[in-house]
N, C-alpha and C positions, 0 to 999 in steps of 0.2 A: 187349478193347475191348467196351464195353457197348453195348446195342441202340441206346440213347439218343445214346451218342457216335458211333457209324456214322450215325446220322441227319443229325446235325448236320453231320458231314464230308461225306455225300452231297450235302446241301442247299448246303453251301458250295461244292462243286465244279460247281454248274449255276448259281451265283448270276451275274446279270448286274449289272454294275458301271458306271452313268454317272459319267463322270469330267470332263464339261464344265462350264463356267459356264453360269448360268441368267439371261438379260437379257432383260427384256421379254417375259416369256412363252415364252422358247424355250431350250432348249440350245445353246450356241454354244462354238467353240474362241476362247482367247484371241486377241487381234488380231495380235499378234506371232506367233502360232503356237508359243510356247515352251511346254513341258510341264514336269513333274517326276514321278519316281516315288513312289508310296505303296506304303510298305514294311509288311509285316506282322510286328509285334513278334515273333510267336511262332515265326518260321521266319528272319526276317532277309531275306526275299524280296519283290520287288515283286508288287503283286496290281492295280495300275492305273497308268496314264500320264495324270496328271492336269492340265489347262489351268492354265497359271502366269498369272495374270491381273497387269496392271500399270498405271499411271496411264491408260493410254488406254482400259483397259476399265473402269476406275473411273470415268472422265468419262462414257462411255456408260451406263453404269449410274445414276449420279446422274441424268443428263438423263431417263432412263426413269422413274426415282422421282418427279422434280419434275414431269413431264408429268401422270403419275398423280394425284399430290396435287392438283394445280391443277384436274383435270378433276372434282374433286369425287366421282369415281365411288366412291372408298372413304371419303377423308377426310370428306365431308358427307353419306354415306348415315345412313339411320336406324341409330342404334346396334342395334335388334333386329335388323336386317339384318346387321350386323356379327357381331353375337352367333351368327345362325344357321350363318354362314359358318365361324366359327371353332369352334363344335361340330361341323360337319362334318370340318374339318381334323383335329380331335382324334380324331374317329372313324375318320378314314383312318389315322392312326398306328397304332392299335389293330387295323386290318384288315391292315395291313403288318407286324405287330409282329415275326415271323420274320425277314423279309427285313431290317429295321431293325437287329434284334438281332445278325444275322450281320455285317452292314456294320460295326457297332459294335465288336465281338468281332474281327474280321479286322483293322481298322483301327488299334485301340490294344492289343491285347492283353488285352482286358477279359474275364473268365470268362463265358462265354454264358450260364449262369445268373443272373449279375448284370445283364446287359443285357436279357435277356428277362423276368426278373420284377421289375426295378428301374428301369433307366433309361427304356425304352421307355414303361411304366406312367406313370413320373413325369412324363414329358414331355408326354404326352397330358392328364393331369390338370393340368398347367400351363396349357395353352390350354383346356381347359375352364373353369379357375376365373376366367381373365380374361375368357371369352365371358360367363360368368354375371355377372361383377362390373360389366361396362361401361354396362349400363343402370341401375345403381344407385349410380353416381357422381354427386353432386349439385354444383349449382353454389351461390351464395349471394345474398342479398338484404342489402345494407349499409343501416344506419340513416341516413339522409341528409336527414331532415326532409320536411314534406309537399308541398313544391313539386318535389321530384325523387324518381326511382326509380333506384336503383344497383344494378345486375345484375353479378357477378362470376362469370365464366364460365370453364371450362377448355377451351382449344383445343391441337389437335395442334401439335407443332413443325413438321413438314414430312418432310423427308428424315433419317433415322436410321441412321448407319452400327452395327451391333452386330459386334463384334469379340470371339470367343470363343476358349476355350482347348481342347486336346486332352484334359484328363483326363475330363471328361464331355461331349463333344461335342454332343449331342443336347439334353441337360438344360439345358446352359448356354445353347444357342441359343433354347430355348423360354422361359427367364427372360426374356429379352429380347423375343424376339417377341411373347409373350403380351399384355404391356402395351402395347408401341408399335403392334402392329397393332390392338389392340382400340380404342386411342384415336384411331386414324384415319390414323396415319403411313405413309409409305411406307418400307421398311426394306432396307438393303443389308447382308446376312448375309456376313462375312468368316470363315469358320472357319480354324483354326489348319492351318498347311500339313501337319502331321503326322497331321490327321484330317478330312478334309473329305467324307468319303464319305456321311454321314447328312445332312449339311446340303445337299448338292447334290440327293439324291433326294427330299427332302421340297418342296423348291422345286416340282416336279411335282405333289405332292400337294397343296400350297397353291393351285395353279391348278385342279386337279381340284375342291377344295372350293369354288371360287367367288371367290376371292380374285383382283382383275382384275390384268391384265398389267402389270408395272411396280410393283406394289406392294411384291413381294418379289423381289429379285435376290440371287443368291449369286455370290461371286466367291472361289474358291480361289486361292491365291497366298501369296507370302511376306510377312511382314511388313515388311519394308524397302522393298518395292515396292508391294503393294496396300494393306497397312496404313498406312504413311505417306502415300499418296495420299489414302486417305479423310479422314486425321486433317488435311491439309492443304487439301483442296478447299475453295473459298469457297463451295459450294452445298450442303454438308452441314451440316444444322443442329444435329447431336448425335450425340456418339460415347457408345456404352455399351461399355466395355471390361471382360472379364475376363481376369485374366492376371497375370505377373509385375509387381513394383512398378518396376522399371526401365524396361518397356516402358510402364506407366502413367504415368511421368513425362514420357517422349517425346511422349504424346499431350496432356498439359496445353502442352507446348512449340508442338505443332503448332498448337493451338487458340489460342494468342497470336500465333503467325506468320501465320494466316490470318483468319477472320472472328468470333473469340472465340466458335467454337460451345461450346455445352454439353458438358461431359465427366462422364460419371459412371464411377467406377472401383471394381472390387472386385478387389484387388490379393493380395499373399504375405500369409504367415501363418507365426508360430512358435509355435502355440498351446500354452499350459499346460494340464497335467492334474494338477491338486493331489488329493494323497490325504493326508488329515490322519490322525494317530494314532487318533482317535476312530471312525474308518470301521468299521462294524459288520459288515460283508460283504466282506471282502478277496477273495473269489472274485470276486463281481460286478463289483468293481472292477478286477480284474485281467482279466476278459474285456473289459471296456469300454476299458481301456486299451488292449489288445492289437487291438482293433478299430479304435479311434480312429487308430491310426498303421499298421496293416497293410491295412485296407481300401483297394481299388483301388491295391493296392501302393505304398501310401503317397503315391500321385499326388494328393493332395486339399490344396486351399488351407488347411483349417481342421484339418488333419491334428493330433492331439495329440501333436506331436513332441517336446516337453519334459514328461517325467515329473518332477513336483516332489513328492517325498515324503518325508514326516516320518522323520528317521533312527531313531526308536525302532521302526517296523515296515518299513524299507527292504529288509532282507536277507529276511523272510519274503515280503515282497509281490514282489519281484524274482522270486524263484522261482517265484512263481505266472505271472507274465507271460511268463517265459523259458518254461514250460510250455506255455503258449499259443502262443508262436511257433514252438515245436518241433513242434506239430501243424498247421502252416501251409504246407506244403511247396508250392513253385511247381507248376504244372501245365500240361497243355495246355489252352488257353480253351475249345476245343470240346468238353472233357469236363465233363458238367454237374456232377461232383464237385469240380472244380477251383474253390478258392475265394481263390487267390491266382494270378493271372496274370503277364503279362510288363512289364517297363518299356517305355516307348513307343517308345524308339529308341536306336540305339548311343551317339549323342551324351549322351542322358539317363543311360543305364547307366554311362557314363564319368563323367560329373558325379557320381553318387550314390557311384561307387566311389572316387573322390578324396576325397570327405568321409569315407568309412570309414576311408582310409589316414589322413587328417589326424587322426582320432580316435585313431588307435593311435599316431602320432607324439607327439600333444599331451599323452599319459598317461591316456586313458580306458580303462577295462578292458572289453573285448569279452566279452559273456557267450555272445552266440550269434550264428551267421550272418556275414554279411559276406562270401559268397562268391558268385560267380557258378554258377548251375547249368544242368543240362539243355542244355549246350554244344553236345551232338550234333546238338541241334535246329537250331541256326544263330540261335535266339532269344535275346531279353534277358531272362535270369531271374536272378533274385537273391533270395537266402533272407534271412528276416525278420532284422533285425539289432538287438541291444540292447547299449547301452553303460551301464557304471555308472561312477561315481567320476568324473562330469563337472563340470566346474566352469564358471563363466559366460564366462570367457574365451575357451574353446574355439571354434573355428568351428562345431563340431556343435551346440554351444549356440546359436549367435547367427543362423546363416545359414537361410534356407529350402532344405532340400536336395531334398524333394519326391520322397522314395522311402521304402521302409520300414525306417527307420533311427530307433530310439528311443533318446533322451539322457535318463538319469536323474540328477538333481539332489537331493541330500538337504539337508533344512533342519530348523530346530528350531522348530516352532509355526507358528501361523497367520500372524502379522505378517510373518515372515521369507519365508514361501512366497508371499504376496502382493506382497512386494519384489521377489522373484526373478521371478516372474510378470511384473511389469510393466517388467522389466528389458530391453526390447524395442523395437526402432524399429516393431514389429507391433503389431496390436490387432484381429485379425479375432475370434477366440473364446478361451473359456476354461473349464476345466471344473471343479469341486471335489467331492470326497466327504468327507462329514461327518454326523454325525447330530446335533450341535449346531445347531439353528434360528438361534441368535444368530449363529454363525460364519457360516453359511450365507448370511444376509442381509447382514451385515457384507462378507464376501468379494464378494458379487455387486454391491455397490455400489462397491467398492474397485477391481475389477479393471478396467483398460482396455482392454476388448474390446467389440465390438459384439454378441456373443452369449455369454451365460453359462449352463452346464449345471451343475446341482445333482443330484449322486447318478445321473447319466447322462451321454451325451456322444453329440454329432451328431444330435440329435433336432431335428425340424422338421415344419413343415407351410405349406401355401401362404399361411395366414392370419397368419404372422408375418414381419417382415421379416428379411434377412440382409445383412450388411454389416460394415463394420469400423471401427474408429479410427485415428488415427496413419497410419503408411504403408501401411496395409492398405487405405487407399480411402475414399471418400466416395460418399453415394447409396447407395439400397437395392434390392437384388432383393427379389422376392417380396411378397405382401400388397399392400394397397391403396396403399401408399407409394411402391410402383414407378413409379406412374403421374406421381410428381413430375418423373422423369426424363424423361418423354416428352411432357409439355403444360407449358403455360404459362398464366397467370390473366390475363383481360382484364376490365377495368372497363367497364361501359357506364352513362353516364350519361344519364338521360332527363328533360326538364324536361317538367312537366305544363302 
């Protein structure tokens, strides 16, 4: 065991874990007194007993958020003041970087190196970006003749529910919190029941930064209780959701059954990663393909889970991908050398394993992986898995697996590759490797996906929007476009 690994394990052993809800500026138990266990995926053991919120807690939090919004203490304060507070909030995330990285790693089995050097920094960067942006978002003056002046201004919606997934708990939360808070809304953050710990912790940091009580409430709980109650609540003005397409559809139903609240959805994906025969760097493409599916143990909405490769290079290319997979053994998330951590839960491990079994039964060729490993730890570890000989009718080619499983489909040429790539109900992201500029531009326009990467994969910045087409949802996270989910336009006509 290295000195770094010892350090993180000792740090984890003394870590205080807050597990209550955060409502109206204070940590509180669920009104019902109900709790649930928070499991460490690397050990299969409970690390905290978390408040299980339901409709009563939702109502309490919504009332707190509404009071805060109507008071104007945050919603009508000068944007420069919101900017200052959010900058402080961002700084506090970095000041507590070790603590938050440990919570993330212990909670979802993410390698500590990824959490410490990636997730926490990106979360702080998101808050900083929207803090800097808010006083640079302008309204409009419409042309309405000399006898009138018409101003068009953005206004915050009110009380926003942010319902976020377990794969990147803090990052996804900040993608919602940044623009929603910057715009002046009150926010109720509902983390996934598998990963509530960082959301609970940052609530107190928000108050410490100067965000007034009631402006940010955090409700851990199950989707069918706390999540559904938020979706149906008549005084929630909007729901921003990231998660599965099935649950996204439920939130649209809840909106229709209640107050027609605004809904923004970033849902599932089955992203194609195309490699054409004219790719002149198969090694770089293979590294990218492996990273695109095995990062975060494949638990990524835009994971490149479908490799679409030209039959002329398929054998040589798959050899390279398998080599990369072989060099990614799952390991202890608290070991800084670990690059592949655990699957988030026993339920998710069983789901992924069932797809691997389905692939075998339906006739795909298992090239590597597909086995549970490190069983002696009690954790949920699965080796990187690559299937060849996959056809479009197979479940592993159609369904979002959300695990480290790559399905390779061979094609003949660009047009067939595009047709196969678009043959899905999803449309979140896509990638293509080619040295032909004309092919790259043509594919970029023809691929039905919200993000297209050319000769790279999974690149991004806060300046560019992220979101999907088709059943991958609608609305955008990141960039100035995210403000569209949390504000509305008001036209003001003034007679001279």
